[in-house]
C-alpha positions in Angstrom: 0.0 0.0 0.0 1.3 3.5 -0.9 0.5 5.5 2.2 1.8 8.7 0.6 -0.9 8.5 -2.1 -3.6 8.3 0.5 -2.1 11.3 2.4 -2.0 13.3 -0.9 -5.6 12.3 -1.5 -6.7 13.5 1.9 -4.9 16.9 1.4 -6.4 17.3 -2.1 -9.9 16.4 -0.8 -9.7 18.9 2.0 -8.5 21.6 -0.4 -11.3 20.8 -2.8 -14.0 20.8 -0.1 -12.9 24.1 1.4 -12.6 25.8 -2.0 -15.6 28.0 -2.9 -18.3 25.9 -4.6 -22.1 25.3 -4.4 -22.0 22.8 -1.5 -20.0 24.9 1.0 -21.7 28.1 0.0 -25.1 26.3 0.6 -23.9 25.1 4.0 -22.8 28.6 5.0 -26.1 30.1 3.8 -28.1 27.5 5.8 -26.1 28.3 8.9 -26.8 32.0 8.5 -30.4 31.7 7.6 -31.8 28.7 9.4 -29.1 28.1 12.1 -26.3 25.7 13.0 -28.5 22.6 13.4 -30.2 23.0 10.0 -26.8 23.5 8.4 -25.3 20.3 10.0 -28.3 18.2 9.0 -28.2 19.6 5.5 -24.5 18.8 5.4 -25.2 15.2 6.3 -27.6 15.1 3.4 -25.0 16.5 1.1 -22.3 14.1 2.2 -24.7 11.1 1.9 -25.0 12.1 -1.7 -21.2 11.8 -2.0 -21.4 8.1 -0.9 -24.1 7.5 -3.6 -21.9 9.2 -6.3 -19.0 6.9 -5.2 -21.3 3.9 -5.7 -22.2 5.2 -9.2 -18.4 5.3 -10.0 -17.9 1.8 -8.7 -20.7 0.3 -10.8 -19.7 2.2 -13.9 -22.8 4.6 -14.0 -20.5 7.6 -13.9 -18.6 6.4 -16.9 -21.9 6.0 -18.8 -22.8 9.6 -17.9 -19.4 10.9 -19.2 -19.7 9.1 -22.5 -23.4 10.0 -23.1 -23.7 13.8 -23.5 -27.5 13.7 -23.9 -28.1 11.9 -20.6 -25.6 14.1 -18.8 -27.2 17.3 -20.1 -30.7 16.0 -19.2 -29.6 15.4 -15.6 -27.9 18.8 -15.4 -31.1 20.4 -16.7 -33.3 18.6 -14.2 -30.9 19.6 -11.4 -30.8 23.2 -12.5 -34.6 23.4 -12.8 -35.0 21.9 -9.3 -33.0 24.8 -7.8 -34.9 27.4 -9.8 -38.0 25.8 -8.3 -36.6 26.1 -4.8 -35.7 29.8 -5.5 -39.3 30.4 -6.7 -40.8 28.7 -3.6 -38.6 30.8 -1.3 -40.0 34.0 -3.1 -43.6 32.7 -2.8 -43.2 31.9 0.9 -41.1 35.0 1.7 -43.6 36.4 4.2 -44.7 33.0 5.6 -43.0 31.1 8.5 -42.9 27.5 7.5 -43.7 25.3 10.4 -43.0 21.5 10.7 -45.1 19.0 12.7 -42.1 17.9 14.7 -38.3 18.4 15.0 -37.9 15.0 13.3 -39.9 16.2 10.3 -37.9 19.3 10.1 -34.6 17.4 10.1 -35.8 15.0 7.4 -36.7 18.0 5.2 -33.2 19.6 5.6 -31.6 16.2 5.0 -33.6 15.5 1.9 -32.8 19.0 0.5 -29.1 18.4 1.0 -29.2 14.9 -0.5 -31.2 16.0 -3.6 -28.9 19.0 -4.1 -25.9 16.6 -4.3 -27.6 13.8 -6.3 -29.1 16.2 -8.9 -25.6 17.5 -9.7 -24.2 14.9 -12.2 -20.9 16.8 -12.2 -20.0 15.2 -8.9 -20.0 11.7 -10.4 -17.9 13.0 -13.4 -15.6 14.7 -10.9 -15.1 11.5 -8.9 -14.4 9.4 -12.0 -11.7 12.0 -13.0 -10.2 12.3 -9.5 -10.1 8.7 -8.2 -7.9 7.0 -10.8 -5.1 9.4 -10.0 -4.9 8.2 -6.5 -4.7 4.4 -6.9 -2.9 3.4 -3.7 -2.6 -0.4 -3.7 -1.1 -2.7 -6.3 -3.2 -5.7 -5.5 -6.7 -4.4 -4.6 -9.2 -4.0 -7.4 -9.8 -0.4 -8.7 -13.5 -0.6 -7.7 -12.6 -1.4 -4.1 -10.0 1.4 -4.0 -12.6 3.9 -5.5 -14.9 2.9 -2.7 -12.3 3.5 0.0 -11.4 6.9 -1.6 -15.1 7.8 -1.6 -15.4 7.0 2.1 -12.3 9.1 2.8 -13.8 12.0 0.8 -17.1 11.6 2.6 -15.5 11.6 6.1 -13.4 14.7 5.5 -16.4 16.5 3.9 -18.5 15.8 6.9 -15.8 17.2 9.2 -15.3 20.3 7.1 -19.1 21.0 6.7 -19.8 20.6 10.4 -16.9 23.0 11.3 -18.2 25.5 8.7 -21.7 25.2 10.1 -20.6 26.0 13.6 -18.3 28.9 12.7 -20.8 30.4 10.3 -23.4 30.6 13.0 -20.9 32.3 15.4 -19.9 34.8 12.7 -23.6 35.5 12.0 -24.3 36.2 15.6 -21.4 38.7 15.7 -22.0 40.7 12.5 -25.7 40.7 12.0 -28.8 41.5 14.1 -31.9 39.4 13.9 -34.0 42.2 12.3 -31.4 42.7 9.5 -31.2 39.0 8.8 -35.0 38.4 8.9 -35.7 41.1 6.3 -33.1 39.9 3.8 -32.7 36.2 4.4 -35.1 35.2 1.6 -33.1 37.2 -0.9 -29.9 35.5 0.2 -31.5 32.1 0.0 -32.9 32.8 -3.5 -29.5 34.0 -4.7 -27.8 30.9 -3.4 -30.3 28.6 -5.2 -30.0 30.5 -8.4 -26.2 30.4 -8.1 -26.3 26.6 -7.7 -28.7 26.3 -10.6 -26.3 28.2 -12.9 -23.3 26.3 -11.5 -24.9 22.9 -12.4 -25.9 24.0 -15.9 -22.7 25.6 -17.0 
């Protein structure tokens, strides 16, 4: 086993997760708008999507996406439209306070939104299929098993980064913004984040 390859992968994964992108921007926005807990639950949804994308790579579905431009574009379009829909719903409900029947129902809603956000972005699968082969770390293990291990490593560090970001974003929000300021503008921020993600997926 080539331990230095795994260390290089961990460092690269951390850099990629921390770099500005739709996932981390969404986590920060959730922490600012809905609070630390909502951001953490959303993060778990996002990272669960990473595990599923890893599975897609292992079974070869990601390769199919990369080689079939029509399917890839269709999935990108569906993902983009989903986030336009979310932005529209935020605007429609801007003056309403959405209430859930229970804390469990609320957590499920945040988790599902994070999961769908990740799954509806086919670029993640394509990204993994481009990234993983460069970090083959064992001479005897099958490439599929190594891809699975790399995906789990990526999932673990992404969970860690997103949870830390959720906690610190909430602390920063408490310092720099009052509740009145945030409540008046949070729907605009949330709409802008959804539109940004929609464009990011489609480009």
